[in-house]
RODO-2510 file (C-alpha; in nm, 4 decimals, decimal comma):
residues 195
     n   res          X          Y          Z
     1     m     3,4218     0,1366    -0,9074
     2     k     3,2197     0,4701    -0,7946
     3     s     2,8920     0,3172    -0,9566
     4     l     2,9281     0,0089    -0,7684
     5     f     2,9941     0,1744    -0,4152
     6     t     2,6781     0,4005    -0,4947
     7     a     2,4910     0,0769    -0,5754
     8     v     2,5954    -0,0956    -0,2531
     9     a     2,5267     0,2232    -0,0250
    10     l     2,2004     0,2347    -0,1590
    11     v     2,1166    -0,1419    -0,0954
    12     v     2,2404    -0,0693     0,2515
    13     m     2,0329     0,2260     0,2985
    14     l     1,7202     0,0943     0,1621
    15     p     1,6065    -0,1184     0,4830
    16     v     1,6469     0,1739     0,7020
    17     v     1,4316     0,4175     0,4930
    18     a     1,1482     0,1340     0,4943
    19     l     1,1804     0,0797     0,8565
    20     a     1,1699     0,4588     0,9484
    21     a     0,8521     0,5053     0,7277
    22     d     0,6769     0,2297     0,9284
    23     t     0,7658     0,3816     1,2718
    24     a     0,4966     0,6028     1,4388
    25     e     0,5189     0,9649     1,4285
    26     v     0,3308     1,2305     1,6448
    27     g     0,1207     1,4130     1,4076
    28     e     0,0635     1,1243     1,1544
    29     p    -0,1901     0,8196     1,1729
    30     a    -0,0914     0,5510     1,4220
    31     p     0,0176     0,2228     1,2838
    32     a    -0,2747    -0,0046     1,2336
    33     f    -0,2602    -0,3456     1,4334
    34     t    -0,4756    -0,6108     1,5234
    35     l    -0,3639    -0,8042     1,8660
    36     k    -0,5211    -1,0625     2,0895
    37     d    -0,5451    -0,9917     2,4517
    38     e    -0,4909    -1,2255     2,7519
    39     a    -0,8167    -1,3966     2,7077
    40     g    -0,7719    -1,4492     2,3129
    41     k    -1,0087    -1,1699     2,2252
    42     e    -0,8850    -0,9767     1,9283
    43     h    -0,8557    -0,5840     1,9241
    44     s    -0,7600    -0,3573     1,6349
    45     l    -0,7007    -0,0021     1,6436
    46     a    -0,9425     0,0392     1,3760
    47     q    -1,2287    -0,0617     1,6014
    48     y    -1,1564     0,2263     1,8458
    49     k    -1,2077     0,4825     1,5700
    50     g    -1,4019     0,7675     1,7018
    51     k    -1,2505     0,7325     2,0615
    52     v    -0,9261     0,8421     2,2187
    53     v    -0,7008     0,5524     2,2679
    54     v    -0,4099     0,5422     2,5134
    55     l    -0,1580     0,2416     2,4608
    56     e     0,0689     0,1511     2,7443
    57     w     0,3518    -0,0537     2,6773
    58     t     0,4033    -0,2627     2,9766
    59     n     0,5808    -0,5616     3,1346
    60     p     0,4534    -0,6586     3,5134
    61     e     0,8247    -0,7894     3,5811
    62     c     0,9691    -0,4228     3,5375
    63     p     0,9953    -0,2292     3,8629
    64     f     0,9092     0,0955     3,7098
    65     v     0,5721    -0,0748     3,5957
    66     k     0,5542    -0,2216     3,9479
    67     r     0,5798     0,1192     4,1036
    68     h     0,3142     0,2645     3,8840
    69     y     0,0619    -0,0039     3,9569
    70     t     0,1368    -0,0189     4,3280
    71     a     0,0652     0,3658     4,3300
    72     g    -0,2247     0,3181     4,0858
    73     t    -0,1212     0,5653     3,8206
    74     m    -0,2739     0,3844     3,5701
    75     q    -0,5621     0,3034     3,7087
    76     k    -0,6416     0,6461     3,8614
    77     t    -0,5522     0,8120     3,4953
    78     l    -0,7954     0,5825     3,3379
    79     s    -1,0683     0,6385     3,6072
    80     g    -1,0862     1,0166     3,5421
    81     f    -1,1770     0,9713     3,1631
    82     d    -1,5295     0,9408     3,0278
    83     a    -1,5410     0,5360     2,9293
    84     k    -1,7461     0,5994     2,6383
    85     k    -1,4490     0,8469     2,4860
    86     v    -1,1456     0,6859     2,5998
    87     v    -1,0149     0,3372     2,5504
    88     w    -0,6963     0,2046     2,7513
    89     l    -0,4921    -0,0739     2,5884
    90     a    -0,1848    -0,2257     2,7648
    91     v     0,0586    -0,3973     2,5054
    92     d     0,3230    -0,6378     2,6505
    93     s     0,5811    -0,6816     2,3753
    94     s     0,8040    -0,9130     2,5999
    95     a     0,9021    -1,2175     2,3915
    96     s     0,9102    -1,4662     2,6986
    97     h     0,5489    -1,3755     2,8057
    98     t     0,2477    -1,5626     2,7591
    99     p    -0,1126    -1,4679     2,8023
   100     d    -0,1414    -1,6590     3,1369
   101     v     0,1516    -1,4017     3,2614
   102     a    -0,0727    -1,1225     3,1777
   103     a    -0,3996    -1,2753     3,3021
   104     a    -0,2409    -1,3592     3,6509
   105     w    -0,1029    -0,9888     3,6812
   106     k    -0,4256    -0,8363     3,5893
   107     k    -0,6091    -1,0291     3,8403
   108     e    -0,3620    -0,9287     4,1247
   109     k    -0,3640    -0,5670     4,0475
   110     g    -0,7370    -0,5574     3,9839
   111     f    -0,7739    -0,3646     3,6322
   112     s    -1,0153    -0,4303     3,3732
   113     y    -0,8508    -0,3093     3,0484
   114     p    -0,6942    -0,5747     2,8064
   115     v    -0,3152    -0,6609     2,7917
   116     l    -0,2750    -0,7255     2,4457
   117     q     0,0006    -0,9837     2,3373
   118     d     0,2908    -0,8975     2,1125
   119     p     0,5365    -1,1634     2,1607
   120     s     0,7089    -1,0748     1,8135
   121     g     0,7546    -0,7278     1,9086
   122     t     0,6137    -0,6302     1,5527
   123     v     0,3678    -0,3660     1,6802
   124     g     0,6158    -0,2628     1,9601
   125     k     0,8715    -0,1967     1,7033
   126     s     0,6272    -0,0147     1,4831
   127     y     0,5541     0,2322     1,7661
   128     g     0,9053     0,2744     1,8500
   129     a     0,8183     0,1394     2,2176
   130     k     1,1554     0,1506     2,4010
   131     t     1,0778     0,1352     2,7760
   132     t     0,7976    -0,0123     3,0064
   133     p     0,5991     0,2016     3,0504
   134     h     0,5997     0,3748     2,7083
   135     m     0,2875     0,5604     2,6625
   136     y     0,1128     0,6641     2,3402
   137     v    -0,2116     0,8948     2,2844
   138     i    -0,4179     0,8542     1,9583
   139     d    -0,7092     1,0892     1,8735
   140     e    -1,0512     0,9915     1,7642
   141     k    -0,9385     1,0172     1,4014
   142     g    -0,6710     0,7641     1,4584
   143     v    -0,3766     1,0223     1,4466
   144     l    -0,0903     0,9877     1,6981
   145     r    -0,0918     1,3045     1,9322
   146     y     0,1458     1,1992     2,2239
   147     a     0,4356     0,9707     2,2855
   148     g     0,6490     0,9351     2,5828
   149     a     0,6349     0,8914     2,9474
   150     i     0,3438     0,8672     3,1764
   151     d     0,4582     1,1641     3,3967
   152     d     0,7522     1,3692     3,5019
   153     d     0,8567     1,1767     3,7914
   154     p     1,1006     0,8839     3,6766
   155     r     1,2128     0,8095     4,0265
   156     g     0,8720     0,8028     4,1950
   157     n     1,0136     1,0692     4,4527
   158     k     0,8218     1,3906     4,3742
   159     k     0,6057     1,4701     4,6534
   160     e     0,3805     1,7185     4,4715
   161     g     0,3450     1,8865     4,1378
   162     t     0,3669     1,5804     3,9242
   163     t     0,2537     1,6340     3,5512
   164     n     0,0535     1,3314     3,4245
   165     y     0,1558     1,3710     3,0454
   166     v    -0,1171     1,1295     2,9426
   167     k    -0,4114     1,2772     3,1489
   168     t    -0,2672     1,6418     3,0214
   169     a    -0,2833     1,4873     2,6476
   170     v    -0,6212     1,3060     2,6635
   171     d    -0,7921     1,6298     2,8447
   172     a    -0,6661     1,8431     2,5659
   173     l    -0,7974     1,6097     2,2756
   174     l    -1,1356     1,5608     2,4463
   175     s    -1,1701     1,9579     2,4903
   176     g    -1,0583     2,0100     2,1176
   177     k    -0,7486     2,1770     2,2170
   178     p    -0,3639     2,0975     2,0955
   179     v    -0,1704     1,8519     2,3391
   180     p     0,0755     2,0645     2,5022
   181     a     0,3459     1,8420     2,4975
   182     s     0,3425     1,6047     2,2250
   183     t     0,6633     1,4173     2,2955
   184     t     0,8406     1,3593     2,6132
   185     e     1,1392     1,1255     2,6672
   186     s     0,9980     0,7933     2,7925
   187     y     1,1604     0,6105     3,1178
   188     g     1,1630     0,2751     3,2622
   189     c     1,2853    -0,0891     3,1697
   190     s     1,3959    -0,1627     2,7879
   191     v     1,1106    -0,3508     2,6327
   192     k     1,2494    -0,6976     2,6242
   193     y     1,2008    -0,7712     2,2224
   194     k     1,2369    -1,1237     2,0873
   195     s     1,6277    -1,1100     1,9902
***
């Protein structure tokens, strides 16, 4: 009876172990992916090797995302980086969104970086993306160096002294220094994964 219980326990635990091994971890190589953007163009993490890559999990319907785009948080953060050294990719893992939704939103907000389509949620789950926005910074060698919030102002009510974690992480990587805070607690709406 004991060996039967052990066998059942192992079978039950195996999927959990396999899932944990496929989840992104800071300090480890970032999970590879290839996704199409809102215009149908393919983007893979591998094609950006040699550059710092910022991944932004997004959902144009989320109030937190709307606030950041109205304030220009993402756009201003990106504009402070050298475009030859840093790539910004938004990823939408919302099961119900189509490329048309992303294209219309991109046009409305006037930003140029791609919105990668992940309706199956496979890439989002491999990164452990929980909220929109949820941010990841990958170094030029493909190693995940930061995961968490865009900043330390979840409610958007700080008048001054906001710390932009993504800017801090990218600046550190570009100057060859370690990222001061490699993980923070992300905030926002839950990612609307396919159920």
